[in-house]
C-alpha positions in Angstrom: 24.9 129.2 148.8 28.5 129.9 148.2 30.2 127.2 146.1 33.2 127.0 148.5 30.8 124.8 150.7 30.3 122.4 148.0 27.0 120.8 146.9 27.9 117.5 148.8 28.5 118.9 152.1 25.6 118.9 154.8 23.9 122.2 154.8 21.0 123.5 156.5 18.7 126.5 157.8 16.2 126.5 160.6 14.6 129.2 162.6 11.6 131.5 163.2 11.2 132.7 159.7 7.6 134.0 160.3 6.5 133.3 156.7 4.0 130.8 155.5 4.7 127.6 153.9 4.2 128.9 150.3 6.5 132.1 150.9 9.1 133.2 148.4 11.6 132.8 151.3 11.2 129.0 151.3 10.9 128.8 147.5 14.3 130.6 147.1 15.9 127.9 149.7 14.2 125.1 148.0 15.6 126.3 144.5 19.1 126.2 146.4 18.8 122.4 147.3 17.2 122.6 150.7 14.2 120.4 151.7 11.9 121.9 154.2 11.2 119.3 157.0 8.4 120.9 159.2 5.5 121.0 156.8 6.2 117.3 155.9 6.1 116.0 159.3 4.1 118.4 161.5 0.4 118.5 160.2 -0.8 120.4 163.2 2.0 123.1 162.9 4.5 124.7 165.0 2.3 127.3 166.7 1.0 126.4 170.4 -2.6 126.3 171.0 -2.3 130.0 172.4 -1.7 131.3 168.9 -5.3 132.0 167.6 -4.5 133.0 164.0 -5.1 130.8 161.1 -1.3 130.4 160.0 -0.1 127.4 161.9 3.6 127.5 160.7 6.4 129.9 161.5 9.4 127.8 162.4 11.3 125.9 159.8 14.2 123.4 159.4 15.6 123.0 155.9 18.4 120.5 155.1 20.0 119.3 151.7 20.3 115.5 150.8 23.8 115.3 152.4 22.4 116.1 155.9 20.6 112.6 155.8 17.8 113.1 158.5 17.2 110.0 160.6 14.7 111.4 162.8 12.3 114.5 162.9 9.6 115.7 165.2 7.8 118.6 166.7 7.8 118.3 170.3 4.7 119.7 171.7 5.6 119.3 175.6 6.5 121.4 177.6 6.0 123.8 174.5 6.4 123.6 170.8 9.8 123.2 169.5 11.5 121.4 166.5 14.2 118.8 166.8 15.9 116.7 164.3 18.7 114.4 164.4 21.1 114.1 161.4 24.4 112.1 160.6 
């Protein structure tokens, strides 16, 4: 991340990355100080039951420590989506 943002400013990235939890993409973001939230809080994954392939994760939300996540969950109804509340 650019230094002009500062290491103490809340930062994050989220989206449909279409990569597995062990991907180089997530490893790079982790090395930059972002903590992945989805795999820690959504054991069943982010895919709906309509997705039949074994990879259960594609959507991710990463934040740095300054974001101070207060609540995180994957909402399963009406369809799978990620929500988080940060201060």
